[in-house]
N, C-alpha and C positions, 0 to 999 in steps of 0.2 A: 466439529465446528467448521463452518464454511470458510474458505480462504479470505473472503471479504471481511469477516469478523476479525481475522488476524491483522488485517490492515488497520482497523480501528484500534485494536489493542496496542499495536506497535506505535501508532501515532500518539496515543494517550500516554504510553510509557515514556515517550521522549518529550512529553509536554509540548507537542506541536499542535497547532490549530489546523483545521481543514484548509484554511486560506493559505497558511504557510506552505503546506504540502502542495497545494494546487499551484502556487507561485513557483515553487521549485520545479514542478513538472511542466510549467509553461501553459497552464490552462486556468480557466475560471473555477471558482470554488464549487458552483453547482455541478459542473462536470465531474470533478473529483468526488463529490458527494455520491453521485450515481455509481461510481466504482466501489466506494466503501460500503454502500448499501446493497450491493449485489445486483443492481438494476442493469448494469452493463458489464460485459467481460473486459478484462484488462488486455490491452494490446501488448505485444511483446516488448516494445520499446519502453512503455510505461512500467511494466513489470521489472525490467532491468534497472531503470532509474530508481524505483522504490527500493530494490535490493541494495543499491549503492547508498541511498540515503540512510537506510537503517543498518548498513554494514552487515548484511546477512546474505543468504543465498536465495535464488529464485525458488528453489525446492522448498525452503522453509516457508516462504510466502504462500506457496501453493499447497502447503501442508503435506508435502511428500516426505519430509523429514521432521522429527519431533524436536530437533535441536537447531538453534539459530546459526550454528557454525557452518 
């Protein structure tokens, strides 16, 4: 699975909307949509904020580890 699919799965598992995540990240929903669809690469600062939001590691988000710890 591509890392951007993991972003969607985590968001849905937490019952967050794209708008909620986009607001948390300080961006508009269409911009976040492009990250989640794999149309744009994640900048490092956004990657870190997403890891904080989901209480996981950046390695898990990038599929470098199979476990969210």
